[in-house]
C-alpha positions as CSV (number, residue, x, y, z in Angstrom):
1,M,26.2,-4.6,-2.3
2,D,28.7,-7.4,-1.7
3,D,29.4,-6.8,1.9
4,P,26.5,-7.6,4.2
5,P,24.9,-4.4,5.7
6,V,25.3,-3.6,9.4
7,E,22.2,-4.2,11.6
8,G,20.0,-1.1,11.4
9,E,21.7,0.3,8.3
10,V,19.4,1.5,5.5
11,W,20.6,0.0,2.2
12,G,17.6,0.3,-0.2
13,I,14.2,1.7,-1.0
14,L,11.1,-0.4,-1.8
15,Y,8.6,0.9,-4.3
16,V,5.3,-0.9,-4.8
17,P,2.9,1.0,-7.1
18,R,-0.1,-1.0,-6.0
19,F,0.4,0.6,-2.5
20,G,0.1,4.1,-3.9
21,Q,1.9,6.2,-6.6
22,D,4.1,7.8,-3.9
23,Y,5.0,4.6,-2.1
24,A,8.7,4.6,-1.4
25,K,9.9,3.1,1.9
26,P,13.5,2.6,3.2
27,I,14.8,-0.9,3.8
28,A,17.2,-1.5,6.7
29,E,19.1,-4.5,7.8
30,G,17.5,-6.6,10.5
31,I,14.0,-7.4,11.7
32,D,14.1,-6.5,15.4
33,M,11.5,-4.0,16.6
34,D,14.0,-1.1,16.6
35,V,14.2,-1.5,12.8
36,L,10.6,-2.3,12.1
37,N,9.2,0.5,14.4
38,S,11.6,3.2,13.2
39,V,12.6,2.5,9.6
40,G,9.5,0.4,8.6
41,I,10.9,-2.4,6.4
42,G,13.6,-4.8,7.7
43,H,15.7,-7.3,5.8
44,Y,15.8,-10.8,7.3
45,P,19.5,-11.5,8.1
46,G,20.7,-14.6,6.3
47,T,18.4,-14.1,3.3
48,Q,19.8,-12.9,-0.1
49,Q,20.6,-9.4,-1.2
50,P,19.1,-8.0,-4.5
51,G,20.6,-9.4,-7.7
52,H,21.7,-12.7,-6.2
53,I,20.1,-16.1,-6.8
54,G,18.0,-17.1,-3.8
55,N,15.3,-15.3,-1.7
56,I,15.4,-11.8,-0.3
57,G,13.2,-11.7,2.8
58,L,11.6,-8.4,4.0
59,A,9.3,-7.8,7.0
60,G,7.1,-4.8,7.8
61,H,4.2,-3.9,10.0
62,R,0.7,-4.0,8.5
63,Q,-1.2,-1.7,10.9
64,T,1.3,0.2,13.0
65,H,4.5,2.2,12.6
66,G,3.8,3.5,9.2
67,Q,1.6,0.6,8.0
68,V,4.3,-0.1,5.4
69,F,2.5,-3.4,4.3
70,W,-1.1,-2.4,5.0
71,A,-2.2,-3.1,1.4
72,M,-0.2,-6.3,0.9
73,D,-3.4,-8.3,0.5
74,Q,-4.2,-6.2,-2.6
75,L,-1.2,-7.5,-4.6
76,R,-2.2,-9.6,-7.6
77,E,-1.0,-10.9,-11.0
78,G,0.7,-8.1,-13.1
79,D,1.8,-6.1,-10.0
80,K,5.5,-5.3,-9.6
81,A,7.7,-4.3,-6.7
82,Y,11.1,-2.6,-7.1
83,I,14.1,-2.4,-4.8
84,Q,16.5,0.4,-5.4
85,T,20.1,0.1,-4.1
86,K,23.3,1.9,-5.0
87,K,23.8,-0.5,-7.9
88,G,20.4,0.2,-9.5
89,I,16.8,-0.9,-9.5
90,Y,15.7,-4.5,-9.3
91,T,12.2,-5.2,-10.7
92,Y,10.1,-8.1,-9.2
93,A,6.9,-9.5,-10.6
94,Y,4.1,-10.8,-8.3
95,R,3.8,-14.7,-8.1
96,S,1.7,-15.6,-5.1
97,T,0.2,-14.8,-1.7
98,H,0.0,-17.3,1.2
99,I,-1.2,-17.2,4.8
100,V,1.0,-19.2,7.2
101,Y,1.7,-19.6,10.9
102,P,4.4,-17.4,12.3
103,S,6.5,-20.6,12.9
104,Q,6.5,-21.4,9.2
105,S,9.8,-19.8,8.4
106,Q,10.5,-22.1,5.4
107,V,8.9,-19.3,3.3
108,L,12.2,-17.5,3.6
109,L,14.4,-20.4,2.4
110,P,16.4,-19.8,-0.8
111,V,13.7,-22.0,-2.5
112,P,10.6,-21.2,-0.3
113,G,9.3,-24.4,1.2
114,D,12.1,-26.7,0.0
115,S,15.1,-26.9,2.3
116,G,17.0,-29.3,0.1
117,A,16.6,-27.5,-3.2
118,D,19.3,-25.5,-4.9
119,P,17.9,-22.0,-5.9
120,T,17.8,-21.1,-9.6
121,Q,15.7,-17.9,-9.3
122,K,16.0,-14.5,-7.8
123,L,13.0,-14.1,-5.4
124,L,11.6,-11.5,-3.1
125,T,9.4,-12.5,-0.2
126,L,7.4,-9.9,1.8
127,T,6.0,-10.8,5.2
128,T,3.6,-9.1,7.5
129,C,1.0,-10.0,10.2
130,H,-2.4,-11.3,9.3
131,P,-5.2,-10.5,9.7
132,P,-4.9,-6.8,10.5
133,F,-4.6,-6.0,14.2
134,T,-3.4,-9.4,15.2
135,T,-0.2,-11.4,15.2
136,D,-1.9,-14.8,14.8
137,M,-0.8,-15.5,11.3
138,R,1.6,-14.2,8.6
139,M,0.8,-13.0,5.1
140,V,3.6,-13.9,2.7
141,V,3.9,-12.6,-0.8
142,H,6.4,-14.1,-3.3
143,L,7.8,-12.2,-6.3
144,E,10.4,-13.1,-8.9
145,Q,13.0,-10.7,-10.3
146,S,12.2,-9.9,-13.9
147,S,14.7,-7.2,-14.7
148,F,17.4,-4.8,-13.5
149,S,18.2,-1.2,-14.4
150,A,21.7,0.0,-13.6
151,A,22.1,3.1,-11.4
152,H,23.2,5.2,-14.4
153,T,20.1,4.4,-16.5
154,D,16.6,5.8,-16.3
155,P,14.3,4.1,-13.7
156,P,11.5,2.0,-14.9
157,A,8.7,4.1,-16.3
158,E,6.1,2.9,-13.7
159,I,8.1,4.4,-10.8
160,R,10.3,7.1,-12.6
161,T,8.4,10.1,-11.1
162,T,8.5,8.6,-7.5
163,V,12.2,7.7,-7.8
164,N,13.0,11.2,-9.0
165,R,10.9,12.8,-6.2
166,T,12.5,10.5,-3.6
167,A,16.0,11.6,-4.9
168,G,15.0,15.3,-5.0
169,L,15.0,15.4,-8.8
170,E,11.4,16.4,-9.3
171,G,10.8,17.2,-12.9
172,A,14.1,15.5,-14.0
């Protein structure tokens, strides 16, 4: 995915086993309410794309419009998130959870919290409202890319059944 996606265009699927064995949600470009209310997960424009050094920022509602990030507070050490694109599946390992004010957008920098640093890692940042049913604060989860499976290879074992079901290949 070398060309940036068009606003509203779905370009990937997010899998988070901690959110349920069948959790597979589309990712679209942009974070305006049209995207978040209809698609569910939006990609912050200006943040990285999967596979590139820097920080991919994704936003989603916690308690409305599909509750795509309802269980985000349950992520912990050992958990993984996966982004599937046309190129393959990127695996990310959980690093940390933070609660910040909505104005603290530095969590989306290429090196979260450090505007002057050059990125050396491939990060994924998930953001949602906190606590549930308010917009007072933001819950932010950081993950780091740990592996990549090319499109022509088997999906990671943890999500293989869900990926195949999502692709209509049940039993494959």
